[in-house]
N, C-alpha and C positions, 0 to 999 in steps of 0.2 A: 504494500500500500504506500503510495507516495505522499509527500507533504502537501498541504494545502496552504496557499498564500492568499490572504484577503487583500483586496484593492485598498490603496491608501485612503480612499474616501470612506470605506467601512470602518477603518481604525479611527478615523477622525470623529466619528459619531459618539464616542464614549468620552464625555468630558471628565476631567478630574474633579472629584467632589472635595469641597473644603473639609478639613478635619474638624475645625471648630467654627461655628457660625453664631451670629446673634439671632436667636430664635424668637425673642419677644422683648418688648420694651414697654414699661409703664412709666412714661416720662412725666405725667401729670397725676400726682397722687390724688385718689378719689377724695372728694370733700374739700374743705378749706386747707390751704397751706399754712398750718399753724406753727411750723418750725418745732413741733414736739417730736421726740424720737419716733413715736408711733406714726406720725405723718411722714417723716423722712423715710421710714422703712417701707412705706407704701409706694415709694418711687424706686424702681429697680430696672436692671437689664438682665436678661437671661442669655447664657451661652450654652450651646449644645454641641457635644462631641458627636459627629455624624459617623464615626468609624467604630469598629469593634474593639480597638486598642485604646488604652489610656493615653492621654496627652498631658505632658508635664507643662503647666502654665507658669512655672516659676520664672519671674522676670517679665512676663507679658504685662501689658498695660491696657486699661480701659479709660478712655478720656472723652470729654465732650468738646464742642466747638470752641469753648472759651479756654480750653487748656486745663481744666480740672482733671487730674490724672490719679487713677488708682493703680497700684502695682501689685500683681499677684506675688505672694510670698510663700514658697513651699507648698504649692497646691497642685494636685494631680486630678484631672477630670477623667473619671472612668469612661470606658467605652459605652456609647449610646446613652450617656448621662447628661443631665442638665444641671447647671448651677445658677442660682439667682444672686446677683450682686446688688445689695441694698445700699442706699445712700447713708442712712443713719448708723447708729451704734448697735452692736449686738455680739453674740458669741458665734464665731465661725463654726460651721458644720460642713459635712460633706456636700450638702445641697444648698446651703445659704452662706454667703460671705457678706461682710459689712465693711463699708468704707470709713466708718467712724467720723462722719462729717456732722456739723451742727447746723448746716444750711442746705436747702434744696439746691441742686446743681443743674438738673435737667430743665431746660426752658419749656414751659407749658405750651408754647405755640410752634416753635421751630428749633430743632437742635439736631446734632449729629453725634451718635455714639460710635466710637472707633475702638476696636480691640486690635492691638498691635503686638507683633512678635518679631523675631529675627529670622523667621523662615521665609521661603520664597513664594508661598501661595497666599492669595488674598481673596476675600469675598466681601461683597457689599450687600446691605439689605436696607430697604426702606420699609417702614411699617406697612404690613399688608401685602408685601411683595416677596417673591421668591429670592433666595440668595443667588448671586452670580459670582463666577470665579474668574480671576485673571492672574497671570504669572507676572512676577516682578523680581527685581534683583536688589532692591533696597536692603540696607542692613537692618533698619527698623521698618517693618512692613505692616501695613494695615492687614489684619487677617479677616476682619469683618467690620462693616460700617452699617449703621441704621440711621436714616434721616427722619 
């Protein structure tokens, strides 16, 4: 039996999936923005690992358009798992991380959440839209963005 070669166009139809993507954003905490910790923690961004293998997020950053930046410290996101990053204070768990901020950082009308790493894959996401992927060679690369 001989080898079968697929035409280049068939191979091009399988896009690389991002390993980690912004899967949901709650940029406007429900109710009034009272600056209480409870209100702050109702403002969050979710990251989902779309692969079966764990991804080490140590050193990755999550930032908004104004440059407020949260840096992941010794955190590993399990395969097919989601983590919610809250704005306020709290105790970090496997599924919830806290930025320990005392003010709301996500703009209620228009903002961009960007998760950056030193890998070469990136994805962008607008609320309600599917993630898209693009290759890049930056040393600090957006891995996912939500507008």
